[in-house]
C-alpha positions as a printed NumPy array, in Angstrom:
array([[-12.796, -17.182,   7.369],
       [-14.288, -17.655,  10.821],
       [-12.987, -21.228,  11.003],
       [ -9.438, -20.022,  10.571],
       [ -9.134, -18.571,  14.077],
       [ -8.524, -21.914,  15.741],
       [ -5.687, -22.7  ,  13.36 ],
       [ -4.208, -19.258,  13.741],
       [ -3.343, -19.623,  17.395],
       [ -3.813, -23.339,  17.96 ],
       [ -4.411, -23.939,  21.654],
       [ -2.743, -20.633,  22.408],
       [ -5.703, -18.327,  21.917],
       [ -5.625, -17.652,  25.664],
       [ -1.934, -16.807,  25.316],
       [ -2.811, -13.949,  22.986],
       [ -3.11 , -11.911,  26.153],
       [  0.285, -13.028,  27.482],
       [  3.096, -10.732,  26.449],
       [  6.848, -10.729,  26.417],
       [  8.213,  -7.384,  27.492],
       [ 11.304,  -6.022,  25.787],
       [ 13.092,  -3.242,  27.685],
       [ 13.088,   0.119,  25.949],
       [ 16.51 ,   1.147,  24.736],
       [ 18.406,   4.302,  25.624],
       [ 16.595,   7.22 ,  24.113],
       [ 19.316,   9.731,  23.217],
       [ 20.135,  10.142,  19.506],
       [ 23.489,   8.741,  18.469],
       [ 26.357,  10.727,  17.018],
       [ 27.56 ,   7.704,  15.039],
       [ 30.439,   8.505,  12.707],
       [ 30.467,   7.284,   9.116],
       [ 32.972,   7.27 ,   6.293],
       [ 31.17 ,  10.24 ,   4.726],
       [ 29.924,  13.032,   7.001],
       [ 26.165,  12.967,   7.572],
       [ 24.242,  15.864,   6.056],
       [ 22.656,  18.354,   8.425],
       [ 18.903,  18.821,   8.376],
       [ 17.281,  22.234,   8.659],
       [ 13.703,  21.873,   9.86 ],
       [ 11.132,  24.54 ,   9.076],
       [  7.476,  24.706,   9.959],
       [  5.095,  23.344,   7.327],
       [  2.165,  23.217,   9.723],
       [ -1.347,  22.405,   8.605],
       [ -4.629,  22.866,  10.418],
       [ -4.689,  19.158,  11.279],
       [ -0.977,  18.935,  12.117],
       [  0.141,  22.253,  13.659],
       [  3.59 ,  21.   ,  14.747],
       [  4.572,  19.449,  11.399],
       [  8.008,  20.437,  10.146],
       [  9.718,  19.869,   6.798],
       [ 13.298,  19.546,   5.594],
       [ 15.225,  18.291,   2.593],
       [ 18.19 ,  15.94 ,   2.357],
       [ 20.638,  15.46 ,  -0.498],
       [ 21.656,  11.859,  -1.11 ],
       [ 23.702,  10.167,  -3.83 ],
       [ 21.774,   9.017,  -6.881],
       [ 24.096,   5.994,  -6.855],
       [ 25.072,   5.069,  -3.306],
       [ 28.111,   3.247,  -4.657],
       [ 29.374,   6.673,  -5.773],
       [ 28.804,   8.818,  -2.68 ],
       [ 30.444,  11.886,  -4.233],
       [ 28.643,  11.643,  -7.57 ],
       [ 25.333,  13.112,  -8.725],
       [ 22.898,  13.94 ,  -5.937],
       [ 19.132,  13.902,  -5.657],
       [ 16.963,  15.524,  -2.972],
       [ 14.592,  13.79 ,  -0.577],
       [ 11.67 ,  15.656,   1.007],
       [ 11.197,  14.898,   4.717],
       [  8.596,  15.764,   7.33 ],
       [  8.669,  15.526,  11.116],
       [  6.414,  15.752,  14.109],
       [  8.971,  16.238,  16.901],
       [  8.783,  14.442,  20.23 ],
       [  7.587,  16.379,  23.253],
       [  8.131,  13.896,  26.103],
       [ 11.222,  13.667,  28.287],
       [ 11.545,  10.036,  27.292],
       [ 12.759,  10.02 ,  23.714],
       [ 12.722,   6.73 ,  21.823],
       [ 14.28 ,   8.034,  18.638],
       [ 12.958,   8.548,  15.101],
       [  9.966,   6.581,  13.821],
       [ 10.118,   6.501,  10.014],
       [  6.756,   5.902,   8.367],
       [  5.93 ,   4.832,   4.803],
       [  2.495,   4.416,   3.126],
       [  3.519,   1.938,   0.43 ],
       [  3.11 ,   2.064,  -3.316],
       [  5.839,   1.98 ,  -4.451],
       [  5.29 ,   5.613,  -5.32 ],
       [  3.346,   6.749,  -2.242],
       [  4.126,  10.093,  -0.606],
       [  4.83 ,   9.82 ,   3.111],
       [  4.987,  13.474,   4.105],
       [  1.419,  13.73 ,   5.414],
       [  1.545,  10.24 ,   6.92 ],
       [  3.88 ,  11.515,   9.645],
       [  1.211,  13.872,  10.925],
       [ -1.486,  11.211,  10.659],
       [  0.509,   8.605,  12.595],
       [  1.527,  11.085,  15.271],
       [ -2.04 ,  12.269,  15.813],
       [ -3.541,   8.754,  15.68 ],
       [ -1.281,   7.031,  18.197],
       [ -2.035,   7.496,  21.918],
       [ -0.599,  10.924,  22.801],
       [  1.777,   9.587,  25.452],
       [  3.239,   7.137,  22.917],
       [  3.491,   9.577,  20.016],
       [  5.153,  12.141,  22.277],
       [  8.169,   9.834,  22.719],
       [  9.067,   9.725,  19.015],
       [ 10.136,  12.037,  16.258],
       [  7.698,  10.751,  13.625],
       [  9.465,  11.091,  10.283],
       [  7.724,  11.044,   6.918],
       [  9.543,  11.047,   3.608],
       [  8.912,  11.025,  -0.1  ],
       [ 11.109,   8.232,  -1.494],
       [ 13.368,   8.956,  -4.447],
       [ 11.37 ,  10.061,  -7.467],
       [  8.195,  10.708,  -5.452],
       [  6.191,  13.86 ,  -4.832],
       [  8.208,  16.689,  -3.339],
       [ 11.529,  14.849,  -3.706],
       [ 13.641,  16.014,  -6.644],
       [ 13.65 ,  15.006,  -9.389],
       [ 10.088,  13.683,  -9.317],
       [  9.188,  11.278, -12.103],
       [  6.313,  11.791, -14.528],
       [  6.985,   9.592, -17.528],
       [  3.872,  10.271, -19.557],
       [  1.353,  12.787, -18.179],
       [ -2.239,  11.819, -18.888],
       [ -1.468,   8.134, -19.45 ],
       [ -4.718,   7.193, -17.71 ],
       [ -6.937,   9.832, -19.295],
       [-10.32 ,   8.409, -20.271],
       [-11.568,   6.691, -22.265],
       [ -8.932,   3.951, -22.493],
       [ -9.238,   0.776, -24.532],
       [-11.303,  -1.97 , -22.932],
       [ -8.966,  -3.887, -20.611],
       [-10.432,  -7.214, -21.763],
       [ -8.503,  -8.164, -24.954],
       [-11.301, -10.054, -26.673],
       [-10.029,  -9.076, -30.124],
       [ -6.524,  -8.692, -31.577],
       [ -7.239,  -5.001, -32.135],
       [ -8.022,  -4.398, -28.456],
       [ -4.908,  -6.301, -27.402],
       [ -2.768,  -4.296, -29.82 ],
       [ -4.192,  -1.026, -28.504],
       [ -3.378,  -1.95 , -24.909],
       [  0.059,  -3.226, -25.841],
       [  0.779,   0.024, -27.653],
       [ -0.062,   1.979, -24.5  ],
       [  2.221,  -0.193, -22.359],
       [  5.108,   0.019, -24.829],
       [  4.745,   3.772, -25.242],
       [  4.787,   4.316, -21.48 ],
       [  7.949,   2.237, -21.036],
       [  9.584,   4.034, -23.961],
       [  8.632,   7.446, -22.568],
       [ 10.187,   6.59 , -19.203],
       [ 13.345,   5.353, -20.885],
       [ 13.665,   8.465, -23.037],
       [ 12.889,  10.969, -20.302],
       [ 14.756,   9.386, -17.387],
       [ 17.427,   7.155, -18.921],
       [ 20.076,   8.083, -16.351],
       [ 17.686,   7.851, -13.36 ],
       [ 15.851,   4.567, -13.947],
       [ 18.772,   2.27 , -12.982],
       [ 18.601,   3.811,  -9.496],
       [ 14.831,   3.956,  -8.897],
       [ 14.373,   0.736,  -6.975],
       [ 13.898,  -0.665,  -3.483],
       [ 17.625,  -0.942,  -2.871],
       [ 18.135,   2.764,  -3.55 ],
       [ 15.169,   3.712,  -1.351],
       [ 16.496,   1.557,   1.491],
       [ 19.915,   3.192,   1.331],
       [ 18.185,   6.566,   1.318],
       [ 16.482,   5.543,   4.563],
       [ 19.86 ,   4.876,   6.095],
       [ 21.06 ,   8.276,   4.914],
       [ 18.014,   9.746,   6.693],
       [ 19.021,   7.843,   9.826],
       [ 22.518,   9.305,   9.654],
       [ 21.205,  12.828,   9.048],
       [ 18.962,  12.458,  12.106],
       [ 22.   ,  11.481,  14.188],
       [ 20.364,   8.204,  15.237],
       [ 22.251,   4.974,  15.831],
       [ 19.05 ,   3.01 ,  15.164],
       [ 15.644,   3.721,  13.675],
       [ 12.128,   2.638,  14.449],
       [ 10.077,   1.931,  11.342],
       [  6.347,   1.615,  10.573],
       [  5.343,   0.679,   7.022],
       [  2.121,  -0.222,   5.254],
       [  1.797,  -2.416,   2.154],
       [  4.868,  -2.052,  -0.112],
       [  6.293,  -0.212,   2.878],
       [  6.495,  -3.606,   4.585],
       [  8.815,  -4.87 ,   1.848],
       [ 10.836,  -1.665,   2.09 ],
       [ 11.153,  -2.186,   5.845],
       [ 12.035,  -5.873,   5.541],
       [ 14.75 ,  -5.123,   2.987],
       [ 16.14 ,  -2.344,   5.179],
       [ 16.225,  -4.785,   8.082],
       [ 18.073,  -7.324,   5.939],
       [ 20.723,  -4.862,   4.815],
       [ 21.076,  -3.034,   8.141],
       [ 19.832,  -5.365,  10.919],
       [ 21.989,  -3.711,  13.558],
       [ 20.286,  -0.374,  12.848],
       [ 16.724,  -1.564,  13.54 ],
       [ 15.255,  -0.836,  16.957],
       [ 11.567,  -1.53 ,  16.339],
       [  9.852,  -2.642,  13.157],
       [  6.094,  -2.597,  12.447],
       [  4.801,  -4.07 ,   9.184],
       [  1.088,  -3.691,   8.383],
       [ -0.505,  -5.56 ,   5.43 ],
       [  2.531,  -7.557,   4.515],
       [  3.949,  -8.098,   1.037],
       [  4.982, -11.683,   0.354],
       [  8.665, -11.212,  -0.503],
       [  8.91 , -14.632,  -2.16 ],
       [  6.769, -13.742,  -5.193],
       [  7.713, -10.157,  -6.095],
       [  6.418,  -8.894,  -8.422],
       [  4.934, -10.799, -11.389],
       [  3.472, -13.663,  -9.401],
       [  2.331, -11.29 ,  -6.689],
       [  0.076,  -9.49 ,  -9.15 ],
       [ -1.492, -12.727, -10.373],
       [ -2.188, -13.692,  -6.754],
       [ -3.713, -10.265,  -6.174],
       [ -6.159, -10.859,  -9.025],
       [ -7.684, -13.862,  -7.283],
       [ -7.863, -12.08 ,  -3.935],
       [ -9.462,  -8.954,  -5.438],
       [-12.062, -11.08 ,  -7.173],
       [-13.009, -12.566,  -3.798],
       [-13.156,  -9.111,  -2.259],
       [-15.331,  -7.768,  -5.08 ],
       [-17.723, -10.651,  -4.495],
       [-17.78 ,  -9.756,  -0.795],
       [-18.868,  -6.263,  -1.829],
       [-21.612,  -7.679,  -4.06 ],
       [-22.807,  -9.905,  -1.198],
       [-22.978,  -6.795,   0.99 ],
       [-25.079,  -5.078,  -1.689],
       [-27.42 ,  -8.083,  -1.627],
       [-27.768,  -7.798,   2.149],
       [-28.934,  -4.211,   1.682],
       [-31.454,  -4.712,  -1.091],
       [-33.926,  -2.441,   0.674],
       [-31.46 ,   0.408,   0.127],
       [-30.031,  -0.381,  -3.29 ],
       [-32.788,  -2.396,  -4.967],
       [-30.389,  -4.654,  -6.861],
       [-31.744,  -7.924,  -5.526],
       [-30.856, -10.373,  -2.783],
       [-28.883, -12.913,  -4.822],
       [-25.155, -12.044,  -4.976],
       [-24.63 , -14.104,  -8.129],
       [-27.4  , -12.248,  -9.968],
       [-25.995,  -8.925,  -8.742],
       [-22.591,  -9.981, -10.052],
       [-24.165, -10.711, -13.445],
       [-25.765,  -7.262, -13.337],
       [-22.403,  -5.661, -12.581],
       [-20.774,  -7.363, -15.57 ],
       [-23.73 ,  -6.389, -17.753],
       [-23.09 ,  -2.788, -16.682],
       [-19.462,  -3.247, -17.672],
       [-20.479,  -4.538, -21.12 ],
       [-22.808,  -1.575, -21.62 ],
       [-20.124,   0.922, -20.607],
       [-17.634,  -0.648, -23.022],
       [-20.07 ,   0.303, -25.798],
       [-21.222,   3.665, -24.393],
       [-19.085,   5.217, -21.634],
       [-21.031,   6.981, -18.896],
       [-20.839,  10.726, -19.402],
       [-18.34 ,  10.089, -22.17 ],
       [-15.846,   9.313, -19.396],
       [-16.441,   5.969, -17.676],
       [-15.846,   3.065, -20.009],
       [-15.175,  -0.526, -19.025],
       [-11.599,   0.121, -17.886],
       [-12.588,   3.207, -15.932],
       [-15.391,   1.253, -14.259],
       [-12.816,  -1.243, -13.006],
       [-10.599,   1.614, -11.814],
       [-13.578,   2.96 ,  -9.863],
       [-14.453,  -0.271,  -8.09 ],
       [-10.934,  -1.59 ,  -7.398],
       [-10.547,   0.811,  -4.418],
       [-13.49 ,  -1.003,  -2.799],
       [-11.172,  -3.985,  -2.575],
       [ -8.776,  -1.948,  -0.465],
       [-11.293,  -0.396,   1.911],
       [-14.918,  -1.279,   2.612],
       [-15.637,   2.267,   3.744],
       [-16.076,   3.042,   0.041],
       [-18.768,   0.415,  -0.46 ],
       [-21.811,   2.645,   0.196],
       [-20.686,   5.209,  -2.384],
       [-19.909,   2.51 ,  -4.951],
       [-23.215,   0.76 ,  -4.343],
       [-25.145,   4.01 ,  -4.777],
       [-23.441,   4.661,  -8.12 ],
       [-24.057,   1.077,  -9.237],
       [-27.738,   1.25 ,  -8.295],
       [-28.287,   4.65 ,  -9.906],
       [-26.867,   3.452, -13.217],
       [-28.819,   0.178, -13.247],
       [-32.113,   1.186, -11.675],
       [-32.442,   4.844, -12.62 ],
       [-30.412,   4.928, -15.846],
       [-28.536,   7.804, -14.211],
       [-24.808,   7.851, -15.089],
       [-23.895,  10.922, -13.042],
       [-23.212,   9.148,  -9.706],
       [-20.982,   6.706, -11.567],
       [-19.026,   9.55 , -13.14 ],
       [-18.722,  11.189,  -9.719],
       [-17.51 ,   7.921,  -8.172],
       [-14.919,   7.606, -10.934],
       [-13.682,  11.121, -10.228],
       [-13.471,  10.329,  -6.502],
       [-11.871,   6.88 ,  -6.67 ],
       [-10.644,   6.054, -10.163],
       [ -9.37 ,   9.175, -11.894],
       [ -5.605,   9.766, -11.962],
       [ -4.302,  13.304, -11.385],
       [ -0.741,  14.641, -11.632],
       [  0.273,  13.08 ,  -8.312],
       [ -1.169,   9.801,  -9.587],
       [  0.899,  10.096, -12.761],
       [  3.962,  10.583, -10.565],
       [  3.026,   7.655,  -8.34 ],
       [  2.513,   5.337, -11.307],
       [  5.817,   6.395, -12.848],
       [  7.641,   5.444,  -9.636],
       [  5.533,   2.301,  -9.184],
       [  6.539,   0.947, -12.574],
       [ 10.14 ,   2.105, -12.217],
       [ 10.586,   0.263,  -8.916],
       [  8.624,  -2.88 ,  -9.692],
       [ 10.064,  -3.322, -13.18 ],
       [ 13.585,  -2.845, -11.814],
       [ 13.267,  -4.864,  -8.59 ],
       [ 12.724,  -8.297, -10.117],
       [ 12.491, -10.253, -13.361],
       [  9.336,  -9.942, -15.471],
       [  8.519, -12.109, -18.496],
       [  9.688, -10.381, -21.666],
       [  7.659, -12.647, -23.944],
       [  4.1  , -11.31 , -24.174],
       [  2.818, -14.806, -24.925],
       [  3.566, -15.724, -21.292],
       [  1.502, -12.786, -20.031],
       [ -1.356, -13.681, -22.377],
       [ -1.429, -17.309, -21.268],
       [ -1.127, -16.614, -17.542],
       [ -3.68 , -13.81 , -17.432],
       [ -6.322, -15.623, -19.442],
       [ -5.886, -18.608, -17.1  ],
       [ -6.385, -16.398, -14.031],
       [ -9.237, -14.507, -15.7  ],
       [-11.227, -17.738, -16.031],
       [-11.544, -17.952, -12.251],
       [-11.095, -14.286, -11.301],
       [-12.4  , -11.914, -13.985],
       [-12.862,  -8.735, -11.942],
       [ -9.365,  -7.206, -12.007],
       [ -7.127,  -9.619, -13.911],
       [ -6.711,  -7.855, -17.24 ],
       [ -6.921,  -4.373, -15.757],
       [ -4.025,  -5.333, -13.482],
       [ -2.13 ,  -6.968, -16.346],
       [ -2.151,  -3.754, -18.387],
       [ -1.25 ,  -1.718, -15.299],
       [  1.948,  -3.757, -14.982],
       [  2.524,  -4.466, -18.679],
       [  5.212,  -1.774, -19.135],
       [  7.49 ,  -4.136, -17.213],
       [  7.489,  -6.462, -20.23 ],
       [  9.22 ,  -3.689, -22.191],
       [ 11.12 ,  -1.849, -19.452],
       [ 14.383,  -0.242, -20.592],
       [ 16.518,  -1.207, -17.574],
       [ 17.887,  -4.551, -16.482],
       [ 16.196,  -6.122, -13.488],
       [ 17.669,  -7.001, -10.109],
       [ 17.173, -10.109,  -8.018],
       [ 14.619,  -9.895,  -5.196],
       [ 16.096,  -9.687,  -1.709],
       [ 15.836, -12.73 ,   0.553],
       [ 14.542, -10.984,   3.692],
       [ 14.969, -13.997,   6.019],
       [ 16.465, -12.561,   9.178],
       [ 17.515, -13.915,  12.546],
       [ 19.375, -10.797,  13.687],
       [ 16.474,  -8.499,  14.563],
       [ 14.866,  -7.534,  17.853],
       [ 11.18 ,  -8.487,  18.178],
       [  9.162,  -7.352,  15.149],
       [  5.388,  -6.772,  15.005],
       [  3.32 ,  -7.781,  11.951],
       [ -0.353,  -7.041,  11.227],
       [ -2.441,  -8.858,   8.619],
       [ -6.137,  -9.176,   7.733],
       [ -7.323, -12.611,   6.623],
       [ -9.198, -11.212,   3.612],
       [ -6.718,  -8.561,   2.45 ],
       [ -6.77 ,  -8.454,  -1.351],
       [ -3.767,  -6.235,  -2.112],
       [ -1.377,  -8.214,   0.088],
       [ -3.045, -11.597,   0.584],
       [ -2.968, -13.226,   4.009],
       [ -0.284, -15.765,   3.139],
       [  2.274, -12.96 ,   2.831],
       [  1.937, -12.151,   6.521],
       [  2.383, -15.812,   7.44 ],
       [  5.445, -16.094,   5.196],
       [  7.172, -13.041,   6.671],
       [  6.298, -14.228,  10.186],
       [  8.258, -17.379,   9.35 ],
       [ 11.148, -15.528,   7.716],
       [ 11.674, -12.996,  10.533],
       [ 12.776, -15.156,  13.433],
       [ 11.595, -12.963,  16.322],
       [  8.424, -11.604,  14.772],
       [  4.916, -11.682,  16.21 ],
       [  1.876, -11.779,  13.931],
       [ -1.4  , -10.091,  14.898],
       [ -4.262, -11.176,  12.649],
       [ -7.522,  -9.354,  12.01 ],
       [ -9.844, -12.318,  11.664],
       [-12.489, -11.806,   8.982],
       [-11.088,  -8.431,   7.96 ],
       [-10.722,  -7.536,   4.309],
       [ -9.236,  -4.061,   4.397],
       [ -5.681,  -3.235,   3.403],
       [ -3.937,  -1.165,   6.046],
       [ -5.606,  -2.083,   9.326],
       [ -3.879,  -0.322,  12.206],
       [ -4.866,   3.241,  13.15 ],
       [ -8.091,   2.643,  11.233],
       [-10.592,   2.202,  14.04 ],
       [ -9.908,  -1.325,  15.377],
       [ -9.075,  -0.773,  19.062],
       [ -7.765,  -4.324,  19.527],
       [ -5.152,  -3.934,  16.794],
       [ -4.216,  -0.474,  17.977],
       [ -3.619,  -1.699,  21.546],
       [ -0.988,  -4.126,  20.249],
       [  0.616,  -1.361,  18.177],
       [  0.676,   1.096,  21.079],
       [  2.094,  -1.47 ,  23.523],
       [  4.916,  -2.312,  21.143],
       [  5.834,   1.299,  20.452],
       [  5.524,   2.165,  24.145],
       [  7.911,  -0.446,  25.587],
       [  8.535,  -3.224,  23.053],
       [  5.728,  -5.494,  24.26 ],
       [  4.741,  -8.161,  21.731],
       [  2.195, -11.005,  21.9  ],
       [  3.61 , -14.526,  21.948],
       [  1.396, -17.443,  20.933],
       [  2.057, -20.355,  18.661],
       [  0.643, -21.503,  15.368],
       [  0.13 , -19.081,  12.499],
       [ -0.588, -16.078,  14.702],
       [  0.38 , -14.769,  18.093],
       [ -2.813, -12.764,  18.612],
       [ -6.185, -12.501,  16.897],
       [ -8.467,  -9.466,  16.75 ],
       [-12.007,  -9.54 ,  15.409],
       [-12.652,  -7.386,  12.364],
       [-14.863,  -4.341,  12.564],
       [-18.335,  -4.79 ,  11.065],
       [-18.893,  -3.76 ,   7.464],
       [-20.309,  -0.257,   7.018],
       [-23.994,   0.509,   6.946],
       [-25.559,   2.167,   3.9  ],
       [-25.759,   5.923,   4.086],
       [-29.052,   7.379,   5.217],
       [-30.729,   9.597,   2.648],
       [-28.717,  12.759,   2.253],
       [-25.996,  11.675,   4.695],
       [-22.529,  10.221,   4.359],
       [-21.983,   6.545,   5.077],
       [-20.808,   5.569,   8.539],
       [-17.169,   4.504,   8.824],
       [-14.425,   4.716,  11.445],
       [-13.203,   8.302,  11.46 ],
       [ -9.584,   7.317,  10.941],
       [-10.354,   4.705,   8.295],
       [-11.107,   7.078,   5.45 ],
       [ -8.249,   9.374,   6.426],
       [ -5.739,   6.519,   6.438],
       [ -6.887,   5.039,   3.156],
       [ -6.779,   8.429,   1.526],
       [ -3.084,   8.513,   2.428],
       [ -2.337,   4.929,   1.443],
       [ -3.969,   5.224,  -1.961],
       [ -4.406,   2.248,  -4.254],
       [ -2.38 ,  -0.118,  -6.425],
       [  0.173,  -1.142,  -3.801]])
């Protein structure tokens, strides 16, 4: 990846420090009138120890925005109010998913930005329709991911049938339980909810900061309501040209590369983990562990599929690598399954909020775009990808397989190309597995006045407010007064990635940027 930096900025690497200033807009909230009166928000304290000024409210919105006086649903909102005289309006934040709860993210963003910048915004979190504290919250089939599941690798017709039965039963359960809701659980509905939030806040325009799927949500909002966007930050950018079937196949290749980066890191720390110094041999050992667990799950809990669930989060965030390596080494070297079971409980197990998140994830992705309805297409495509990228391919296929049997008709993806926006700021790591690098480049091209900041050599997903001071300076400058970097080539500015973590000393936690673990706990996995 190191060689990519020259291409990213061309001869303009020096220009990465040259900025175009955009004047801040008037800060007073708008009293814009609409055809239907905006709902009033009643904010009440929901303070936590970490976020003592956090407030919460609820907002009723139409289930079907084409029928504004029809059935209503309720959105849960959170707010950290501004404290500075200069008020730059609401900053809506979203952690991705689809299916991620954004209530706590408001407090995290407010406390992680420079205080003088955060003080100028009302930072607004929200649970999108169907999620978390919003009502109704979806839970199609509680316990769908309870261990031990069938092996994700369909090496026999019986294993394939077992996995297909799970996918079909989940889709059927969603259709039976939420038949009248599913046609409205999609990105379009969530975007129109965001505009209802804007109206309820009395703001003419919003500022928006989204991670992962939240970047697609923000780009679609900007397409539908360009005149209502003041500032737009997209971190770890979804490629909007391949949502969602192709996107998942592309993820499989990127996650395989990231898993191999983890195994190479294990090899570099052989003195700690004792698994050898050859990454290819360590990879063979990992797959041998997988084969053994398919026959005899660790602790009666961690089979082959659960092992994949445990290690996939390492593709999102390298701060988990020391814990994963310790569990790997204990199982292989000491024949001790307990650390592996503990790692599964920490990173792979799905609780009630995870059931809710998955229900919304499938509802949105299966509705947003066309998926193949002929399972033979899935079989052919996933075996082809598996040949070059075995780590996550079939696990990911079964995760998305309900879309082959989904009970609602699909929509067409939104063309987010946009020449009507003010300057937009994009962040992308070159080795991001969940939203591969090319997505950031594509959106940079599609959004005419966007600037792309690249974390060169980085592999984490969600990179701002995670310990990289260079990235965070660009974010703070943009939110402070609209400053954006202007270069040419693929990127407008390049920041070096943080070093990979060091193994934990005996009896101590692994070192990692303090904000990194907190952020990735909020972003979750499976974006």
